[in-house]
N, C-alpha and C positions, 0 to 999 in steps of 0.2 A: 198847590198840588201840581207840580210840573208834569207828572205822569198823565194827568187827565187831558192835557193839550195834545197828546199824541194820537188820540182816538177821534174818529168822526162819529157824531151822534147817529144812532140807528135811523132816525127820521130823514137824514140827508143822504142816505146810501141809495135810495130809490129801489129798494129790493121789493120783491113780491110781497103780498099781504103776509104778515107774520102770524102764524097760527099758534099763539101761546095760550095755554090754559093755566091760569094762575092759581086759583083757589083749590085746595084739597090735594095737592100733589106733595107727597111726603117722600123724602129720601133719608135713609139711615146714615148717620155720621158717627164715626168713632173718634171721640175727642178725649185725649188723656188729661188727667187733672192739671199738670203744668200748663197745658194749652188753654184750658178753660180759664185759669187764673190770668193768663196773658191777654185773653180776648175780652175780659169783663169790662174794661174801660173803653173798648172800641165798639163792641156790638150793642145794638139797641133794637127794640121791636120796630117793625116796619121799615128797617133800613135796607139799602141796596149796597152791595159790596163787590169789589174786585178781589178775587181770591187767587193767590199765587202759591205754587208748590204744595198742591193738595192732591193726594193720590186718589184715583178713581178705581175701585175694585169691583169685581163681581159680588153681588149680594147673596152669597151662599154660606150659610152658617146654621148652627142649631137654634140661634135666637134671631129670627127675622121679624123686626118690628114693622117693616113696610113691605109692600109687594114690588117695589122698584127693582129693576134688574141690576142696578148699580148701587154702590154705597161710597161715601166720601171718607177718606182717612186723613185727618188732620195730624200733622207732626210738628216737631219743634221748629222746623224751617218754614212752616206755613205763615204767610202774611195775609192780612185782610185790610184793605183800604176802603174807607167809606166813599161812596160815589154819589154825586148829585146827578141823577138821570131823569130827564123829562120823558124818555121813551118807555121806561120800565115802571109799571105801577108800583106804588110803595107797599104792596102786599107781597112782594117777591120773597121775603125772608121773614119767618116768624120764629121767635126764640122763647125758650123757657125763661122764667125770671131768674135772676142771679142767685137769689136765695134757694130756689128749688134745685138748681144745678149744683150748688155747693153742698147740699144735703145728700146727694147721690153717692153711692159707694164707688170705689175704683172699679173699672172694668165694665161698667154699664154703658150701653150705647145710648147716646143722646139723639133725639130726633130734631132735624132741621127741616122746616117747611120751605121748599124751594120750587122753582119753576121746572127744573129738570137737570140733566147733566149735559155739559158742553161736550159735544162729540166732534165738531169740526169748527175751524175758524178760517174764514176766507179773508185774506188781506187785500186783494184787489178784486173789485166787483165791476162787471161790465155795466156801463150806463145804459138804461133801458131805451132811451130815445135815439142815441147816436151809435151805440155799440162800442164806443171808446172805453178804455179801461179807466176807472176812477179809483183813486187811492182812498181806501176806507176800511172799515172792519165790519164784517157781518158774522155773527155768531149763530151757529145752529145748536139749538137746545132740544134734547130728546127726552121724552118719558115714554117708555114702551109698554107700560102696564096696560094701557087701554087697547093695544093692538091685538 
């Protein structure tokens, strides 16, 4: 996976203490049936993934399954790449079983248990000891339900 070599592990960025709350954070995701069929062979329970081309929308509708301010909208262009991460606990993403998802009707919103929604990505981070700029990636993940 050549894509993985481009990123610096979170542990090496020397950022301040990361205040991530993992368990019990739910965000609603709208996944069309063709997308569910595409992701069946990729996604597995307790996996960590890099997701590209996924829309983040305000979670305002008549059917709100979670209290998260945002919801994810997967489309045909969405890609998900499994990630081997030592910095993220393996409880970052929980999924329904494949059989359960296949039995749902079209139009239902599936729930994806995630840490939050990525709101900012910092590509250059000041090194704490010297103040010099270090090349790396720090991702800010937000879940505003508890505010």
